[in-house]
C-alpha positions, 0 to 999 in steps of 0.5 A, a space after each residue: 764581838 757581835 751585835 745583839 738584835 732584839 725584835 719584839 720580845 716578850 715574856 709571859 710566866 705560866 700564871 700569867 704575868 707578863 714581865 716584858 712586851 715587845 722589848 725591840 732594840 739592837 746593841 751594836 758591836 762593842 757597844 755599853 748598853 745599859 738597861 735601867 728601871 726600877 725592881 720589876 720593870 723587866 730588865 732581868 728577864 729581859 737580860 736572862 732571856 738573852 743569856 738563854 736562861 729564860 725562855 723567850 715567849 714572843 719574839 726573836 733575839 739575835 746574836 751576830 747574824 744568827 737566831 738564838 731563841 732555841 739554843 742553850 745558854 753555853 751555845 750563845 757565845 755569851 758570858 755572865 756577871 750576875 749579882 752574886 759573884 758564885 765563885 768557889 769558896 775552895 778554889 783560888 782566884 786562879 782556880 776560879 777563873 780556869 775552872 770552866 776552861 778546864 771543864 771544857 778541856 782546854 790545854 793547860 798552857 792555853 788556859 794559863 795564857 787566858 787567865 795571865 792575859 785577863 789578870 793582867 786587864 783586871 790588875 789582879 796578878 797578885 791575888 791569884 793565889 788568895 781564894 774567895 774568903 780572903 778577898 774584898 768585894 771589889 777583888 772577888 767582883 774582879 775574879 768573876 769578871 776575869 772568869 768571863 773575860 776567858 771565855 773571850 765570848 761575843 757578848 758579856 752581860 752584866 746583872 747588877 754586879 755593884 749591888 752588893 759593894 759599899 758606896 765608895 767601892 762602887 763608885 771606884 769600880 764603875 770608873 773601872 768598868 767603863 776602863 775595862 769596856 775600853 781595853 776588851 773593846 767589848 760589846 756590853 750589856 748591863 742590867 742596873 737599878 742605879 741610873 748614876 751608874 746607867 748615866 756613867 757606863 752607857 754608852 746608851 741606856 734603855 729605860 723601862 717600866 711595867 715591861 716595856 721601852 719608855 726610852 732607848 738613848 744617849 745619857 745626856 739626851 735622856 736627861 736632856 729630852 726625856 720622852 716622857 714624865 717617867 724617864 723625866 723622873 727617872 734620870 737625873 739626881 734629885 729626881 726631878 720637880 713636878 706640878 700639876 695645873 692647867 694650860 689655859 688661855 686668859 685675856 688672848 694669853 697662854 697661861 700655866 695656872 694651878 691653885 698656887 701658881 700662875 704664870 704667862 707661856 707667851 714666849 714658850 712655843 707651845 703648840 698646846 692651847 689647852 689642856 691638863 699637864 704637869 710641868 717639871 723643873 730640875 734642881 739646877 734650874 731653881 734659884 734663890 735669886 733673880 739673877 739675869 733670868 729673862 723669864 721665871 715665876 716665883 713661889 714661896 715655899 716653907 724649907 724643910 730640910 737641907 742636905 751639905 753636899 759639901 759645895 753645894 746644898 739641897 733645899 727641901 721645902 713643901 709648895 702646894 702639897 708637894 715636896 721640892 728640891 733646889 740646888 743652891 751654892 754652900 755659902 747661900 745661908 737659908 734655915 730650917 722652917 722658914 719661907 724663902 722665894 724660890 725663882 724657876 728659871 721658866 726656859 728649862 721647864 718640861 710640859 707632860 700630858 697629865 693622863 699618858 704622862 707623854 711630853 708635849 714640850 
C-alpha cells in the first residue's frame, strides 16, 4: 500500500468553473479517509483527479514517493469502485473479477488464486458462477469490490458505492466495508455525501464545500470541535440548531441577545467582547426538564412535529422564526401544537462569527 499526498490541488474546467481549490491533505499508508460534503462540493472531482480520470489543473499529486500528475490511470497502481458497479452482464461473477487480469495476460493459475482469495475475503465463494442479473445489489457490490481487490493496488478509491442500495442494506454494507479495511490493511479514499457513512467508516474525514476543505479531522473531533458553522451543521444527525444574535455587555455582564432570547455568558471564557454571531446547539443538549443543569437558557416553543425513533423521539418546534429539534426519551409525553419550555445546556453551545462562519468559541 502507499501514502497519497495532495498539495494545492486545483481543478478548473474549460468554461471557467473552478471545481476544486487549493486542496491539500495527506492520506497515510493503510488509512481510511472519507471525503464528504454536499453535491457539487468537489469531492468526486478530487477523487477522479487522484484516479487519473480528470486532469489536474494545478498542484501536485503523489502516490507513494512518485509524482503522478502526468501518469495515466493504469500506471498509478490504484483500483476504483464506482457508484455504478459496471459489471459485464453476460459474464459470471468469477469472470467479471478475472477479466482485468486476463486482459493483462496474467497466467490462469495466478488469476484463479487471486479471484478465490478475494472471494474468501468477501464471503462470496457461493455466487461466483452467478451472473449479475441473478444477484442482489449487495452481491453485485461485493463483486465490484472483488474486481478491485484482485488487482492488488496500492490505493483503493470508492465513489459513493452504497448510494444505490436501500437503507437497511447500506447500514449492513457500511459494517462490511469497515471489516474489509481491517482484513486488507489497505489505503482507502472514499467519497460520500452521507455524513453517517463518513462517521462510521473514516479514520479521518475531509469535509468539503464549494471546492475547498472546511476541516480534516477524526470523526469525533469534527463532531465535538467543528472549525466553522458549515462543519457544525453538516456533521451530526439531526443537524445542529442555530440562533442569530449579538454578544453584548449589559450592566458589566457579557450576554447573548436577540429579540426572543437573552442569557448570561459570564461563566464562559469568551475572548470576544462584542460580536454578531450565530450560536449552535445540538438536539441532545436541549432538555424538557431542568434536571441538574447549572448553566442554561430557557425557550418556550411550539411543537410542530414528533418523530418516534424507538427508544427516543425527535421533537420539532418553532422558535424565533427558526425550526429547532430536540432529542427526548421516548417515554416523555408531548403533543403537537402545544407550547413547552426547552432548556438549553449553555455548557454545550458553540459560537460562530456571523459573517465568516468561523468558530469563535
